C-alpha positions, -999 to 999 in steps of 0.1 A, spaced: 330 -194 412 310 -162 416 292 -148 386 296 -111 380 264 -91 377 253 -79 342 261 -44 331 232 -20 329 228 16 318 202 27 343 205 1 370 230 -11 396 234 -48 402 249 -65 431 267 -98 428 252 -128 445 267 -140 477 260 -167 503 234 -146 521 216 -136 489 222 -162 462 204 -142 435 216 -110 419 198 -79 431 191 -52 405 180 -17 414 169 12 393 167 46 409 151 72 386 151 106 401 142 141 390 173 162 381 170 193 404 193 222 400 186 233 436 180 211 465 152 223 488 177 235 515 197 255 490 165 269 475 155 282 510 188 300 513 182 316 478 147 326 488 160 342 520 186 362 501 159 373 476 137 383 506 165 404 521 172 422 488 135 428 479 126 441 513 156 463 514 147 478 480 110 481 491 120 498 524 144 522 506 117 533 481 91 534 508 113 557 528 118 579 497 80 583 494 69 555 471 42 541 494 34 512 471 69 498 471 67 477 502 33 461 495 44 453 459 77 437 472 57 416 497 33 405 469 61 396 447 78 376 475 46 358 482 42 348 445 78 336 442 76 318 476 45 299 464 64 288 432 94 278 452 71 257 475 57 238 446 92 232 432 105 220 466 75 197 471 84 178 439 122 180 442 124 146 459 102 128 434 117 95 423 109 60 411 128 30 425 125 -4 409 141 -34 426 144 -69 414 154 -94 441 143 -128 454 119 -133 425 100 -101 432 99 -69 412 91 -40 436 82 -6 423 81 24 446 68 58 432 75 88 454 57 120 444 51 151 466 60 132 498 36 103 491 50 68 483 31 42 464 46 6 465 36 -22 442 50 -57 442 49 -82 413 60 -118 411 88 -121 385 70 -148 365 39 -127 359 54 -93 350 49 -77 316 69 -46 305 51 -28 277 63 5 264 44 20 235 76 22 214 83 53 195 57 76 210 76 86 241 50 73 265 56 59 299 66 22 304 37 1 317 47 -27 341 17 -50 347 9 -84 362 -15 -100 387 -43 -76 378 -23 -45 386 -3 -20 365 22 8 372 36 33 348 73 42 352 99 63 334 87 98 343 123 109 351 138 94 319 139 112 286 112 99 263 138 87 237 155 65 264 124 49 277 126 19 253 161 14 264 150 13 301 121 -11 292 146 -35 274 169 -33 304 141 -43 328 130 -72 305 166 -84 303 170 -83 341 137 -102 345 150 -129 322 186 -132 334 189 -121 371 
């Protein structure tokens, strides 16, 4: 008889089958972005059209500073949008499968991957202070939970510990 995977708040678990006799548990913690980078580009394009139209109208009416100021404003807003878009895809993925806990941190297009043996992992949040969760073992440590509200980080830490014990 197949055992059903445990229920988690932050993770998804897959039931064991013949090809993978162990339950696989995966946490995907992502930044909540209101605008995806592609939609942000369309918004910026619309903003450019409106600003340049207003700048051209007032430049035509004799306000020589209108177009340079519109361009300067678009440059500033474009720079802020680029910073936003650079971090829109930031995420943390934690996978427990085949006796290994794999943590992948993606930030600004860079991915850092750390792998731990299940038996040597320690999960240590500083409870109550809202700090990140420290996963350590084998002389390495990684901090996770950036995309989880501080008050829910202890819940995430308990969930990871539970999965390490039971899955």
